[in-house]
N, CA, C and O atoms as a GROMACS GRO file, in nm:
protein
  220
    1MET      N    1   5.096   0.310   3.030
    1MET     CA    2   5.125   0.451   3.029
    1MET      C    3   4.996   0.531   3.015
    1MET      O    4   4.979   0.634   3.080
    2ALA      N    5   4.905   0.485   2.931
    2ALA     CA    6   4.778   0.556   2.912
    2ALA      C    7   4.698   0.561   3.042
    2ALA      O    8   4.634   0.662   3.071
    3LYS      N    9   4.702   0.454   3.120
    3LYS     CA   10   4.632   0.453   3.248
    3LYS      C   11   4.692   0.554   3.345
    3LYS      O   12   4.620   0.614   3.425
    4LEU      N   13   4.822   0.573   3.338
    4LEU     CA   14   4.889   0.669   3.425
    4LEU      C   15   4.854   0.812   3.385
    4LEU      O   16   4.826   0.895   3.471
    5LEU      N   17   4.857   0.841   3.256
    5LEU     CA   18   4.832   0.977   3.207
    5LEU      C   19   4.684   1.014   3.203
    5LEU      O   20   4.649   1.132   3.218
    6ASP      N   21   4.597   0.915   3.184
    6ASP     CA   22   4.454   0.942   3.169
    6ASP      C   23   4.373   0.832   3.239
    6ASP      O   24   4.306   0.753   3.172
    7PRO      N   25   4.379   0.826   3.372
    7PRO     CA   26   4.313   0.716   3.444
    7PRO      C   27   4.161   0.712   3.426
    7PRO      O   28   4.102   0.604   3.434
    8GLU      N   29   4.099   0.824   3.402
    8GLU     CA   30   3.953   0.828   3.383
    8GLU      C   31   3.913   0.809   3.237
    8GLU      O   32   3.794   0.811   3.205
    9ARG      N   33   4.011   0.792   3.149
    9ARG     CA   34   3.989   0.773   3.004
    9ARG      C   35   3.909   0.888   2.943
    9ARG      O   36   3.823   0.867   2.857
   10VAL      N   37   3.939   1.009   2.987
   10VAL     CA   38   3.873   1.128   2.935
   10VAL      C   39   3.936   1.174   2.804
   10VAL      O   40   3.865   1.212   2.711
   11TYR      N   41   4.067   1.170   2.797
   11TYR     CA   42   4.138   1.225   2.682
   11TYR      C   43   4.170   1.121   2.574
   11TYR      O   44   4.152   1.147   2.455
   12PHE      N   45   4.217   1.004   2.616
   12PHE     CA   46   4.259   0.903   2.519
   12PHE      C   47   4.151   0.801   2.490
   12PHE      O   48   4.146   0.745   2.380
   13SER      N   49   4.064   0.775   2.588
   13SER     CA   50   3.959   0.673   2.576
   13SER      C   51   4.023   0.542   2.531
   13SER      O   52   4.112   0.492   2.600
   14SER      N   53   3.981   0.487   2.421
   14SER     CA   54   4.041   0.362   2.372
   14SER      C   55   4.122   0.386   2.246
   14SER      O   56   4.147   0.293   2.169
   15ARG      N   57   4.162   0.510   2.224
   15ARG     CA   58   4.234   0.546   2.101
   15ARG      C   59   4.385   0.543   2.120
   15ARG      O   60   4.454   0.639   2.088
   16VAL      N   61   4.435   0.434   2.172
   16VAL     CA   62   4.578   0.417   2.191
   16VAL      C   63   4.627   0.308   2.097
   16VAL      O   64   4.572   0.198   2.094
   17ILE      N   65   4.729   0.338   2.021
   17ILE     CA   66   4.787   0.242   1.927
   17ILE      C   67   4.927   0.209   1.977
   17ILE      O   68   5.006   0.298   2.009
   18SER      N   69   4.957   0.081   1.982
   18SER     CA   70   5.090   0.038   2.028
   18SER      C   71   5.166  -0.028   1.914
   18SER      O   72   5.114  -0.046   1.805
   19GLN      N   73   5.290  -0.064   1.943
   19GLN     CA   74   5.372  -0.131   1.842
   19GLN      C   75   5.306  -0.260   1.794
   19GLN      O   76   5.322  -0.298   1.678
   20ALA      N   77   5.235  -0.327   1.882
   20ALA     CA   78   5.168  -0.452   1.846
   20ALA      C   79   5.060  -0.431   1.740
   20ALA      O   80   5.024  -0.525   1.669
   21ASP      N   81   5.008  -0.310   1.729
   21ASP     CA   82   4.903  -0.280   1.631
   21ASP      C   83   4.958  -0.250   1.492
   21ASP      O   84   4.883  -0.251   1.394
   22CYS      N   85   5.086  -0.223   1.482
   22CYS     CA   86   5.145  -0.184   1.354
   22CYS      C   87   5.149  -0.302   1.257
   22CYS      O   88   5.146  -0.418   1.298
   23THR      N   89   5.157  -0.272   1.130
   23THR     CA   90   5.151  -0.376   1.026
   23THR      C   91   5.287  -0.436   0.994
   23THR      O   92   5.293  -0.544   0.934
   24GLN      N   93   5.396  -0.370   1.031
   24GLN     CA   94   5.529  -0.422   1.003
   24GLN      C   95   5.595  -0.465   1.134
   24GLN      O   96   5.599  -0.388   1.230
   25ARG      N   97   5.646  -0.586   1.137
   25ARG     CA   98   5.709  -0.638   1.259
   25ARG      C   99   5.832  -0.556   1.298
   25ARG      O  100   5.909  -0.513   1.212
   26HIS      N  101   5.847  -0.535   1.427
   26HIS     CA  102   5.963  -0.467   1.485
   26HIS      C  103   5.980  -0.324   1.434
   26HIS      O  104   6.090  -0.269   1.438
   27GLN      N  105   5.873  -0.265   1.386
   27GLN     CA  106   5.882  -0.128   1.337
   27GLN      C  107   5.754  -0.053   1.373
   27GLN      O  108   5.644  -0.099   1.345
   28LYS      N  109   5.771   0.062   1.435
   28LYS     CA  110   5.656   0.145   1.468
   28LYS      C  111   5.628   0.238   1.352
   28LYS      O  112   5.721   0.284   1.286
   29GLY      N  113   5.503   0.266   1.327
   29GLY     CA  114   5.469   0.355   1.218
   29GLY      C  115   5.329   0.410   1.232
   29GLY      O  116   5.251   0.365   1.317
   30LEU      N  117   5.298   0.506   1.150
   30LEU     CA  118   5.166   0.569   1.153
   30LEU      C  119   5.072   0.512   1.048
   30LEU      O  120   4.967   0.571   1.019
   31ASP      N  121   5.108   0.398   0.990
   31ASP     CA  122   5.026   0.342   0.884
   31ASP      C  123   4.889   0.293   0.931
   31ASP      O  124   4.800   0.273   0.848
   32VAL      N  125   4.870   0.275   1.060
   32VAL     CA  126   4.741   0.230   1.112
   32VAL      C  127   4.657   0.344   1.169
   32VAL      O  128   4.548   0.320   1.221
   33VAL      N  129   4.707   0.466   1.161
   33VAL     CA  130   4.634   0.582   1.211
   33VAL      C  131   4.525   0.620   1.111
   33VAL      O  132   4.554   0.642   0.993
   34LEU      N  133   4.402   0.629   1.158
   34LEU     CA  134   4.291   0.662   1.070
   34LEU      C  135   4.269   0.812   1.057
   34LEU      O  136   4.209   0.857   0.960
   35GLY      N  137   4.316   0.888   1.153
   35GLY     CA  138   4.298   1.033   1.149
   35GLY      C  139   4.418   1.103   1.088
   35GLY      O  140   4.505   1.041   1.028
   36GLN      N  141   4.420   1.234   1.106
   36GLN     CA  142   4.530   1.314   1.054
   36GLN      C  143   4.655   1.294   1.139
   36GLN      O  144   4.648   1.290   1.262
   37GLU      N  145   4.767   1.280   1.073
   37GLU     CA  146   4.893   1.261   1.146
   37GLU      C  147   4.926   1.381   1.234
   37GLU      O  148   4.995   1.366   1.335
   38SER      N  149   4.879   1.498   1.198
   38SER     CA  150   4.906   1.618   1.279
   38SER      C  151   4.833   1.614   1.413
   38SER      O  152   4.863   1.694   1.502
   39ALA      N  153   4.738   1.524   1.429
   39ALA     CA  154   4.662   1.513   1.554
   39ALA      C  155   4.712   1.398   1.641
   39ALA      O  156   4.644   1.359   1.736
   40VAL      N  157   4.828   1.344   1.609
   40VAL     CA  158   4.881   1.226   1.678
   40VAL      C  159   4.983   1.268   1.783
   40VAL      O  160   5.068   1.354   1.757
   41LEU      N  161   4.974   1.208   1.900
   41LEU     CA  162   5.074   1.225   2.005
   41LEU      C  163   5.156   1.096   2.011
   41LEU      O  164   5.100   0.988   2.029
   42ILE      N  165   5.286   1.108   1.995
   42ILE     CA  166   5.374   0.991   2.002
   42ILE      C  167   5.449   0.998   2.134
   42ILE      O  168   5.516   1.097   2.164
   43LEU      N  169   5.437   0.892   2.212
   43LEU     CA  170   5.499   0.887   2.344
   43LEU      C  171   5.585   0.761   2.353
   43LEU      O  172   5.534   0.650   2.340
   44ASP      N  173   5.713   0.779   2.375
   44ASP     CA  174   5.804   0.666   2.391
   44ASP      C  175   5.829   0.647   2.540
   44ASP      O  176   5.896   0.729   2.603
   45ASP      N  177   5.776   0.540   2.595
   45ASP     CA  178   5.789   0.516   2.738
   45ASP      C  179   5.893   0.410   2.771
   45ASP      O  180   5.892   0.354   2.881
   46THR      N  181   5.982   0.382   2.677
   46THR     CA  182   6.086   0.284   2.706
   46THR      C  183   6.188   0.341   2.804
   46THR      O  184   6.215   0.461   2.805
   47GLU      N  185   6.242   0.254   2.885
   47GLU     CA  186   6.336   0.297   2.988
   47GLU      C  187   6.462   0.360   2.930
   47GLU      O  188   6.522   0.448   2.992
   48SER      N  189   6.502   0.317   2.812
   48SER     CA  190   6.627   0.366   2.753
   48SER      C  191   6.622   0.514   2.714
   48SER      O  192   6.726   0.577   2.703
   49VAL      N  193   6.504   0.570   2.693
   49VAL     CA  194   6.494   0.711   2.657
   49VAL      C  195   6.469   0.800   2.777
   49VAL      O  196   6.471   0.922   2.766
   50SER      N  197   6.447   0.740   2.891
   50SER     CA  198   6.419   0.815   3.012
   50SER      C  199   6.548   0.842   3.089
   50SER      O  200   6.632   0.753   3.103
   51THR      N  201   6.563   0.963   3.138
   51THR     CA  202   6.681   0.995   3.219
   51THR      C  203   6.656   0.966   3.366
   51THR      O  204   6.750   0.961   3.446
   52SER      N  205   6.530   0.946   3.401
   52SER     CA  206   6.496   0.918   3.540
   52SER      C  207   6.379   0.820   3.543
   52SER      O  208   6.284   0.834   3.466
   53ALA      N  209   6.384   0.724   3.631
   53ALA     CA  210   6.276   0.627   3.643
   53ALA      C  211   6.172   0.672   3.744
   53ALA      O  212   6.086   0.593   3.783
   54VAL      N  213   6.178   0.796   3.787
   54VAL     CA  214   6.085   0.847   3.888
   54VAL      C  215   5.956   0.892   3.821
   54VAL      O  216   5.958   0.975   3.730
   55LEU      N  217   5.844   0.838   3.867
   55LEU     CA  218   5.712   0.880   3.819
   55LEU      C  219   5.626   0.918   3.935
   55LEU      O  220   5.511   0.956   3.917
   0.00000   0.00000   0.00000
């Protein structure tokens, strides 16, 4: 998803955290975020939350 939204890595660079980076299994959280939570963008790209698969 990051490659689609920011192919030149201008905005996100390498600052993308995924579920695999979290400290608790099967649970997403902000516990691994080093910055302010108010500066975090959360994007759920799972098919179940999308009403259309068109990109």
